[in-house]
C-alpha positions as CSV (number, residue, x, y, z in Angstrom):
1,M,-1.5,0.0,-7.8
2,N,-4.3,-3.0,-8.5
3,T,-4.5,-5.7,-6.2
4,R,-6.9,-8.8,-5.7
5,C,-8.6,-9.9,-2.6
6,Y,-7.4,-13.4,-1.6
7,K,-10.4,-14.6,-0.2
8,C,-13.1,-13.3,-2.5
9,G,-11.0,-12.7,-5.7
10,W,-12.1,-8.7,-6.2
11,N,-9.8,-6.6,-8.3
12,F,-9.4,-3.2,-6.5
13,A,-6.9,-0.3,-6.8
14,L,-5.0,1.4,-4.2
15,S,-4.3,5.2,-4.8
16,R,-0.8,6.4,-4.9
17,E,-1.6,8.8,-1.9
18,V,-2.3,5.6,0.2
19,V,0.9,4.2,-1.3
20,E,3.0,7.0,-0.5
21,G,1.1,7.8,2.8
22,A,1.8,3.6,3.6
23,V,5.5,3.6,3.0
24,A,6.1,7.2,4.5
25,A,4.1,6.1,7.7
26,A,6.2,2.8,8.2
27,P,9.4,2.4,6.1
28,D,10.5,-0.6,8.2
29,E,7.3,-2.5,8.1
30,K,7.2,-5.9,6.2
31,F,3.9,-5.6,4.8
32,Y,0.6,-3.0,4.9
33,V,-2.8,-3.9,5.3
34,S,-5.0,-3.3,2.8
35,Y,-8.7,-4.4,3.6
36,C,-10.7,-5.7,0.5
37,P,-13.9,-3.3,0.2
38,R,-16.0,-6.0,-1.0
39,C,-15.7,-8.5,1.9
40,R,-13.5,-6.5,4.3
41,Q,-10.8,-9.4,4.4
42,A,-7.4,-8.3,5.3
43,N,-4.6,-8.5,2.7
44,K,-1.3,-8.3,3.4
45,I,1.0,-6.6,0.7
46,P,4.6,-6.7,1.3
47,M,6.1,-3.3,1.6
48,Q,8.7,-3.8,-1.3
49,Q,5.6,-4.1,-3.5
50,L,4.3,-0.8,-2.2
51,K,7.7,0.8,-2.9
52,R,8.6,-0.5,-6.3
53,T,5.3,1.3,-7.9
54,L,6.8,4.8,-6.4
55,P,8.5,6.6,-8.7
56,A,12.2,6.5,-8.9
57,G,14.0,8.7,-6.3
58,W,11.1,9.0,-4.1
59,T,11.6,10.3,-0.8
60,P,9.0,10.9,1.7
61,P,7.6,14.6,2.6
62,A,9.6,16.5,5.2
63,A,7.6,16.4,8.7
64,E,5.9,20.0,9.3
65,A,7.1,21.4,12.4
């Protein structure tokens, strides 16, 4: 998923593993905070936007016992 820093305008990508981890770790949160690799500005990304990037029917992996 591509995103843009609100402060410096730098484009950077979030890998699929990061998106899946964010959605699996906190599905009830409204935002995911991603830090710009260039200026370290915190960027809030709506959780709905992250969920839209996942494939249809995606479910979080089962917790290992």
